[in-house]
C-alpha positions in Angstrom: 0.0 0.0 0.0 2.8 2.3 0.9 4.6 1.6 -2.4 1.5 2.4 -4.4 1.2 5.8 -2.6 4.8 6.6 -3.4 4.5 5.7 -7.1 1.3 7.7 -7.4 2.9 10.7 -5.8 5.9 10.5 -8.1 3.6 10.2 -11.1 1.6 13.3 -10.2 4.7 15.3 -9.4 6.1 14.4 -12.8 2.9 15.6 -14.4 3.0 18.9 -12.6 6.6 19.5 -13.7 5.6 18.9 -17.3 2.7 21.3 -17.3 3.6 24.7 -18.7 2.0 27.7 -17.0 -0.7 29.4 -19.0 -1.1 33.2 -19.2 -3.9 34.7 -17.2 -5.5 36.2 -20.4 -5.1 34.0 -23.5 -6.4 36.8 -25.7 -3.9 39.3 -24.6 -0.9 39.7 -26.9 2.6 40.5 -25.9 3.9 44.1 -26.2 5.8 44.9 -29.4 9.6 44.8 -29.2 11.3 48.1 -28.3 12.9 48.3 -31.7 9.5 49.0 -33.3 8.7 51.8 -30.9 8.8 55.2 -32.5 11.6 57.5 -31.2 12.0 61.3 -31.4 15.4 62.9 -31.6 16.2 66.5 -32.2 19.3 68.6 -32.7 21.5 70.5 -35.1 22.6 68.9 -38.3 26.4 68.4 -38.2 27.1 66.3 -41.3 24.9 65.2 -44.2 26.3 62.2 -46.2 23.9 61.9 -49.2 26.0 59.1 -50.7 25.5 57.0 -47.6 21.9 58.2 -46.9 23.0 59.3 -43.4 23.2 62.4 -41.3 24.6 63.2 -37.9 23.0 65.5 -35.5 24.1 66.9 -32.1 22.1 68.6 -29.4 18.6 68.3 -28.1 16.7 69.5 -25.1 19.1 68.4 -22.3 22.8 68.8 -21.7 23.2 65.0 -21.9 22.2 65.2 -25.5 25.6 66.5 -26.6 26.6 63.2 -28.2 26.7 62.8 -32.0 23.7 60.8 -33.2 23.4 59.0 -36.5 20.3 59.1 -38.6 19.6 57.0 -41.7 17.1 58.1 -44.3 15.8 56.5 -47.5 13.2 57.1 -50.2 10.3 56.5 -47.8 11.5 59.2 -45.4 9.2 62.2 -45.3 11.0 65.6 -45.5 9.0 68.5 -43.9 9.5 72.1 -42.9 7.5 73.1 -39.9 5.1 70.2 -40.6 4.6 71.0 -44.4 6.2 69.0 -47.2 9.7 70.2 -48.2 12.6 69.1 -50.4 15.6 67.2 -49.1 17.8 69.9 -50.6 16.4 72.4 -48.1 18.2 70.7 -45.3 21.7 72.0 -44.6 24.4 71.6 -42.0 23.8 73.9 -39.0 20.0 73.7 -39.2 17.8 72.4 -36.3 15.7 69.3 -37.0 13.3 67.0 -35.3 13.5 63.4 -36.4 11.0 60.5 -35.9 11.8 56.9 -36.5 12.9 53.6 -35.0 16.3 52.9 -33.5 18.1 49.8 -34.8 20.4 47.4 -33.0 23.4 49.6 -33.9 21.9 52.7 -32.4 21.1 54.3 -35.7 17.7 56.0 -36.0 15.9 54.9 -39.2 14.0 58.1 -40.0 10.4 58.0 -41.1 10.1 61.8 -40.9 12.7 64.6 -40.7 11.2 68.0 -39.9 13.2 71.3 -40.4 12.6 73.9 -37.7 13.4 77.6 -37.4 16.6 78.6 -35.7 16.2 79.3 -32.0 
């Protein structure tokens, strides 16, 4: 009798260890990865490298934003001036921009929109 109780206990413990915990809400989906979250950077254009489809900006709203930041753009990037459509040629070094996009694994912002702002 004692042997049967031990075998049954081990059997049920084995089953419990095999069962995967289920989420509390099966209809709830996981949050999207951080890479797909839209990010906003702003600063002064330091370099524009059209041949590499890249630009570097520096600055922002806080003193910790003094680092150089890389921004990649492509044919799908929207170029705007104070919220209205603009030409890419309007953007020059030394101008202030606000950039929206997603940051990749290398820390480069893939721009979906680059907005030119008036000098401060």
